[in-house]
N, C-alpha and C positions, 0 to 999 in steps of 0.2 A: 797684763790684762786690763787693769784699771786705766792705764794710759791710753790703750786702744779704745776703751769706752769713751774717754774724753774726746778723742779725735772723731769718733763716730757722731757724738753729740754735737760737736762743732760743725760737722758736715751737714747734719740735719738742720741746724740753725741756718747755715748758709743756703741750703736748698729751699727752706721755707721763706727766707728773705727774698730770694730770687723770684719765687712763685708769687709772692705778695706784690712785688714791684713790677711784675711782668709787663703790664701795659705801658710802663714808662720806658722800657728798653726797646726802642722801635726800629732799629736798623736791621732786624732779622739777623742777629748776630750768628756768625758761623763758628760755633764753639765745639762741635763734635768731630774732632779729627779722627782719622783712621789709625789702626794699630801701626801701620807702616810709617805714617807721619810722626807718630809718637816715638817710634824707634829712631827715625832720622833726627828728630829734634832732641832726643835724649831725655824725654819725659818719663818719669818713674812709672813702672808698670807693675809694682808690687800689689799685694792684696789690699792693703789699706788705701793706696792711691786709687785702685780700681773702684773701691767702694765709694770714695769721695767723688770720683768722676761719674759714677752711676747716679748718685744722689743729685749731682749738679745737672745731669742730663734730664732727670725726671723733672727738675724744677724749671729748666730753661725751655721745656716744651711749651710753656705758657707764652713765650715771646719769640721763639726762633723757628725758622724753617730753613732747610738747606737749599735756598733758592739759588744762591751764587754757585753752589756746587753743581746743581742741575744745569744751569746755563753753561758752565764751563765744560762739563762732560758732553753736552750737546755740541758745543764748539769743536770738541775733539772727536766728534763722530757718533756719539750715542743718539740713536733715534727711537729707542724703545720706550716702554712705559715707565721703566725704572732707570732714571738717569741721575739719581741723587742718593746720598747716604753711603755707608761703608761698603755696600756691595757694588756700587757703580764707580768705577775708577778708569773710565776711558781716558781721562786727562792724566798726565804724569803726576805722581804723588807730590813732588816739590812744587808744581804749579798750583795744585789744590792748597798746599800750605801757604803759598803766596796769596791766593784768593782770601784766605782767612786772616792774613796779616793785617789788612786795612781795618778790620773790625776789632782785632785783638792783638795789636803789636806788642811783643814782649818788651819789657822795660824794667829799669830799676829806679829807685827813688830814695831820697833821704828821709830820715825820721820827721824832719820838719815838713817836708812835702806831704807825708802821710797824714799829717794833721790829727794825730792821735788815733787813727784807724788801725785796727789790728792787722798789720802786714809784716811779713818777713822781709824787711827792706834790704837785707844782704843777699837775698835770692831774687832771681828774675820773677817778675809778676806777669801773669796772664790768667785768663779766666780758668783754664783747665788745671793750672797748678796751684792757684790761690783763689778759689771762688769766693770765699767770704771777704777777703781783702778787696778783690775786684769789684764786688757788689757795693761795698762800702765806699770805695773811691768813686764809682759811677754816681751813686746817690749824692755824694758831696759835690761832685762836678755839676750835676744837674741842678742842685739847690743854688750853687754859686752863680751859674749862668742865668737862672731865673731872677736872681737878685741884681743882675747887671755886671757880674764879674767878667773880665776879659782874660782869656787864657792864651799864653804864648810861650816863647822860649823861657826856660826856667821852671815851667810847670810840667807835670808828668804827662807822658804821651797820651794816656787815656783821656785826660782833660782836654788836651789840644786837638786830638783827632775827632772827638765827637762834639765838642762844644767850643772849640777855639780856632786858632789860626790855621790848623791843618784840616779843616773840614773839606778842603778840595780833594782829600783822599776819597771822599764820597761824592765828588762832583757837586759840592755845595759851596755857597758863599760863607765867609767867616762871620758875617754880620748882616742884619737887615740894612738896606740902603746901599750896599756895595754894588757898584756898577758892573754890569755883565761883562764888559771888556776886561775889567780887573780880575774877575774870577776866572775868565777864560785864559788870561795871560798866565795865571798861576797853574792852571791845568796844563797848558801847553808846556810849561817848564817841568811839571811833574812827568808828563808823557815823554819828554826828551830824556829826562834822567832815567826813568824806568826802561825805556827802549834801549838806551845805550848800555845800561846794566844788563839787560836781557841779551844783548849782543856780546857780552863779555868784555866790554871796553874798560871796566873797572875791576880791580882785584879786591880781595877782602880787606886789604890794608889801606885802601883808598880813603883818605880823609874827606868827609863831606864838605868841609870848609874850603877845600881846594878845587871843588867842582864849580866852574864859572857859569852857573845857571842861576838867575835871580831867585827863582822859587826855592832852590836848595840853599842858597846863601841866606835868604831871609829866615828860613825855617831851622837850619842846622849850622849856620856859619859861625856861631859863637862858641862852639865847643870842640871837642876832639873826637867826635864820633867818627867811626869808620863804617864802611859798607857792612862789615861784619856786625857791628853794634846795632845798626838800624834793622837789618833783616834777620839776623840769626843770634840775637842776644840770648845767652844761656843755652844755646844748642850744643850739647856735648856729644851728639851723635854725628851722623854723616851729612846733615842738611847743608852744611857750608860748602860741600863739593858741588851743590846745585843752586848756588845763590842766583845764578842767571835765570833759572826757572822760577824761583821765588819772586824775583823782580817782575817777570812777565805775568805771573799770576796777580800780583799787586796792580799792575797796569790794567789787566782785564777787569778786576773788581771796580776800579774807578770808571771804566767805560760802561760796565753794566749798571752802575748806580745812576748814570746819566739818563737811563731809560725809565727810571722809577719816578712816578709823578710827584712823590713827596720830596724829591731831590731837584728835579728840573721840569719845567713846563715847556714842552715841545709842541710844535705844530705837527699835524699828521703829515706823513711823507707822501708825496705824489708818485714816487717811483720813477720819475723822469730824470731828475738830476742824479748824477753819478759821482761817487768818490773813487778815485783811481790812483794806482801807483804801480809802476813797472809792469804793465800788462794785466794787472789784476784790477777788477772793478766790482763795485757793489752799489746798489741803490742807496742814495744818501738818506739818512734819517731826517725828520723834519727839523726846521730851524728852531733854535732855542729862543723862547720868548722871555723866560725869566729863570734865573737860578734861585733856589730857596736856601734859607738859613734855618738850622734846626732849633736854635735856642728858644724861639717863641712859638713853635708849632705844637699842636695837640699830638702827643706822642702815639696815641692809639690810632688816630687817623693816618698818621705817617706810616705806622706799621701795616695798616691795611693796604696801602699803596705799594708796600715792599713785598707783598705776599706772592706766593706761587700763582694764585688765581689771577692777580694783576699781571704777572709776567705772561701767563698763557693767553691773556686777551690780546697782547701785542705780538705774540710769537707767530712767525712766518708772514708778517706783514712786510711791506716794502721797507727796506732799510733796517730790518730788525737786528737786535744785538747779536744774535747767533751768527748771522751772515757776515756782519762786520768783524766779529771775533775770528771767524774762519779765515777771512782774508788776512787778518793780522798774523795768524799762525803760519800761513803760507809765506807772507812777507818776511817773517822772522827766519823761516827755513831758508829763504833766499839771501839772508843776511843783508837786507836792504838797509843802507845807512840812514841816520836820522834826517840828514839833509833832504833826502827823497821822501821820507815819511811825513815830514812836517806839513806839507800841503794836504796830505790825506787827513790828518787829525784836524787841521783847520777846516776842512770840508765837513767832517763828521760833527764838529762843534760850531757850525755856522750860526751866527747871531742874527736875529731879526732886528734887534735894537741894541747896539753896543752900550747905550747909556741906560738901559732898563735896570732899575734898582732891584736888588734882591729883597725878598720878603718871605713870609710864611706861606703865601699862596692861599689855596682853599683849605689849608690845614692849620689855620690860626687857632691858638688855644684860647678858650673862653676864660675871661678874667673872673 
């Protein structure tokens, strides 16, 4: 009983910590997985684990909305008023797991990487399984980035994906000043990888360093990670049987982030230009004026631009993300190869100025 009391106390501390730092966690993190996702991922569902998750969910309400989940469910046909949350599962469960992956990729790290933060480094880390650890790592990464630290291979995934070289997972540049053409090249490499994975071209044993895509070589070419380690680290359930769906959800997340003003500055779409592939066509979104980098943004302003209200303002406009996503679902069903998909993604991510430097945009943090 005393041990359980300690666990609850730690959970309360974690919940309070998240609530306090809520404004800083600005990606509208998707941390509330469904019971079926937890079953597939092999996440503990015992009483104490449920209590910890409940406390975490109470705390994360300060900074998270299920925006990505709603967009994805709408892509898969949901047209009602309730298209997000655990009751809305129009999209396949493993695709929703992939949608959450970009924000909360499961990973492991060494004691040295943990930098004295209280983490169970022998176990997989993600928000839902180690909320106190996750929050401590995020705060440390945030502090380091603000001080000018550069995160890349060798650092924990959480540091890299939100503040480092893997910010393209969120359709963002890795640093201020990065030319738009360079960010787009990384994005195109990521879309090639995720599209091929979604088509089943790689099995779970595929070593990332063997994949001859520059984006993947730069990000993962120094280690022995397999597709299994990237997308289903620590998944003791059945999620690995659906890794192609997880990859497709991850692709959709990056696409969706490219419509958020805190991530990308786009022109309005005219509705005239079309992006097409194999008989499928959709109005092109507006050209990209500038990619943003997260490090020096005001996190509260960024969060407002990631909100459901911001999504609804652009919903059903020409070239909106739901229509583009629906085309991608159809193209995947047709098993369209990457060679035919590449021009489509090139169209969706058309640049107005390839040399436009990345910056915080209108979301600059006050010094």
